[in-house]
C-alpha positions in Angstrom: -23.6 103.5 -61.9 -24.0 105.9 -59.2 -21.6 108.8 -60.5 -20.9 110.4 -63.3 -17.7 112.6 -64.1 -17.9 115.8 -66.1 -15.5 118.1 -67.7 -16.0 122.1 -67.2 -15.2 124.3 -69.9 -12.1 125.3 -67.2 -10.7 121.9 -67.3 -11.6 120.9 -64.3 -13.2 117.3 -64.0 -15.9 117.1 -61.5 -17.7 113.8 -60.1 -21.6 113.9 -59.6 -23.9 111.7 -57.8 -27.3 110.4 -59.6 -29.5 111.4 -60.2 -28.0 114.8 -61.2 -29.4 117.9 -60.3 -31.9 119.7 -63.4 -29.3 122.3 -63.4 -26.2 120.6 -64.1 -27.9 118.0 -66.2 -29.4 121.0 -68.6 -25.5 122.1 -68.9 -24.5 118.5 -69.7 -27.0 118.4 -72.2 -26.0 121.7 -73.7 -22.9 120.6 -74.1 -21.4 123.0 -71.7 -19.7 119.8 -70.2 -18.2 116.9 -71.0 -18.4 113.6 -70.0 -15.3 112.0 -69.1 -14.2 109.0 -67.4 -12.7 109.2 -63.6 -9.2 110.3 -64.5 -10.4 112.4 -67.3 -9.6 110.3 -70.0 -12.3 110.0 -73.0 -15.6 108.5 -72.0 -15.6 105.4 -73.9 -19.7 104.6 -74.8 -22.7 107.0 -75.3 -22.2 109.7 -73.2 -25.7 110.0 -72.0 -26.4 106.7 -71.2 -26.3 106.4 -67.5 -27.5 103.1 -67.1 -31.3 103.0 -67.5 -31.7 105.9 -65.6 -33.9 107.8 -68.2 -36.7 106.8 -70.8 -35.2 106.7 -73.7 -36.3 106.6 -77.1 -36.2 103.5 -79.4 -33.4 103.3 -81.6 -33.7 104.1 -85.5 -34.3 102.0 -88.1 -30.9 100.8 -89.8 -30.5 103.2 -92.8 -33.6 105.4 -91.6 -32.6 109.4 -91.7 -32.8 110.4 -88.4 -34.9 114.0 -88.1 -33.3 117.4 -88.2 -33.2 118.7 -84.6 -35.1 121.8 -83.6 -32.9 125.1 -83.7 -32.8 125.3 -79.9 -32.0 121.8 -79.6 -28.8 120.8 -77.4 -25.3 120.3 -78.6 -25.6 116.7 -78.4 -28.4 116.2 -80.4 -26.8 118.7 -83.4 -23.7 116.4 -82.6 -25.4 112.9 -83.1 -27.4 114.4 -86.2 -24.4 115.9 -88.2 -22.5 112.6 -87.7 -25.1 110.3 -89.0 -26.3 112.4 -91.8 -22.0 112.7 -92.6 -21.6 116.2 -92.1 -18.9 115.7 -89.9 -17.1 113.0 -88.0 -17.7 111.8 -84.2 -14.1 113.7 -83.8 -15.2 116.9 -85.4 -18.3 117.1 -84.1 -16.9 117.0 -80.2 -15.2 120.5 -81.4 -17.9 122.1 -83.2 -20.1 124.4 -81.8 -23.6 124.1 -81.7 -23.9 127.3 -84.2 -20.9 125.0 -86.6 -23.0 122.1 -86.1 -26.3 123.7 -87.3 -23.9 125.3 -90.3 -22.7 122.1 -91.2 -26.1 120.3 -91.7 -27.6 123.2 -93.4 -28.0 123.1 -97.4 -26.4 125.8 -98.6 -30.0 127.4 -100.0 -31.5 127.6 -96.7 -28.7 129.5 -95.3 -29.5 133.1 -94.7 -27.9 134.8 -97.2 -24.4 136.8 -96.5 -24.8 140.7 -96.2 -21.9 141.0 -98.6 -23.2 139.7 -101.3 
């Protein structure tokens, strides 16, 4: 694959040649841009797989609980984690912000106290 299509928050679809500029790659991996097909339809497959252009990590063992991402990890990491631990579905994860995903994946006892209490 020599192109990837990303949807900006405005809804505009932009085709980028690979490798992506680091600024665009950063926006994409933070969840600011969403991968789509050339015609704008939802992307089928792994959103971040660029056909072997990256080193990647070994896949986790089946049934293993994934490691909790760092607080400042990209949105995609939180989406994958939230789905893996059963906090949300894929569809729900795509609609939530990174902060909402973190809240959904954090046990109540680990959340800061409510100032109204």
